[in-house]
N, C-alpha and C positions, 0 to 999 in steps of 0.2 A: 514134634512141634508142641510148642507152650508160649504161653504170652500173652501180652505184655505182661509182665512180673514173674513169681515165681506162683505156680501152678503146677498140676500134676499134669505129665503126658499125655496127648491124644495118641500119638501114632511115635513109631520111628522109621525111617528107610533106610535100610544099607541094599545099597546096587550098585552095578557094575557093567559098565563101557559094555556094547556088544558089537559086534561088527555088522549085524543084519535084524532085523524086526523076523518072528519067527510067528508068533499066534497073531498079529495083529498088523494092522498096515499103517505109515500114518496118514492114510485118509480118513481111516475109522477114525484113529484118535481125534483129528479135527473135525469130524461128524459130532463124536459125542460133547467133547467143549463147546462146540456152539450152539448145540440144542437151548432153544428160550428157556429161560428163567421163569417157573410161576412164582406171581408176586402175590401174598396176600397177606392181610394185614387189616388195622383200620382204616387206611385213606384207600386202598385199593378193591374194588369188589371181586367177586368172584370170578375165576378167568381170567384175569391177566396177567399180559404173558412180558417178559424186556428182553431183547436182542442183546446181548454183549458177547460181539464178534470177536476172536482171536487170530488175528493174521500174521503168519509165518512168512513174509514174503520180504525181509533182507539179511545182510551178509551174516548177523547173527542170528538167524532164527533156525537155523540147518535142525529137524528132527533127529534126535541119537536114539536108538534104542539102548535100553538100560535092563538088567536080568538084576532081580534080588528079592530080600524079605522084605517082611512090612511087619511089625510087632504093634499091636497095640495095647495102649496102658489104661488105667483107670477113667481117664476123660473122654474116653471115645465112646462110653456108654449112651451120651447122647441125653442122661438125666440131670446133667447140670456137672458144677464142680465135683469132683469126687478127691476126698482125700484119703481114702483108704489104701493107697499105694500098691494095692493089686492089677494086674494084668489080665486082660479079657481072654477067655478061655475058651474060647468055638474052637479053639485048637488047641493042643498042649502046648501051655506054657504063651499061650497068645501069639504065638509066631507063623504067619502063613508065609512058607516058602515060594520060591519061584514065581514070581510076579513078572509080569512084562511092561515097561513104560517107557516113557520116553524125558529126555531132557531135554528143552529148548527155551528159548525167550518168543514169546508170542505180544503184540499190541493188540491192549484192548480196546476197542469203541463201544461204547455204549450209547442205547437209540431209549426212544421215550417209548413208555408202555402201549401195548398193542392188544387185542382179541389176541387167544392163542390161536386161534386159525390165522389168522395174518401174519404174528410173527414166524411162524412155520412156514408160511408163504415168502415170507420176505427176508428169509436167513442169505444173506451176502456168499453168492457163490465163490467170489472173489478170496474167501475165508476159506475154501475146502479145498 
């Protein structure tokens, strides 16, 4: 993935559709996706969070299991734009094989910032 514009890639996914989940359940994916996000910066005090709920409850939102490889490119090191063209090498060649994931269409609804404790308590059970 990269853009907008021409940038070194951060990562590539090469997944194929599977018939069943083997390592993780759809509920676990929903729990992780719906964790409140910690907000920081000039306009937010410490420990302020925001709920960004993802709902998977319409006809196009069926969670489909996928399995495949992830390759990290030079922009994935978190240090800013890299132009060296080298691949991250935590694994040989920067390729992490055998990753399970999902493909789906979730609808996102954001909420106002709250304390992190309150945001965690207020996670909408309908999103899980």
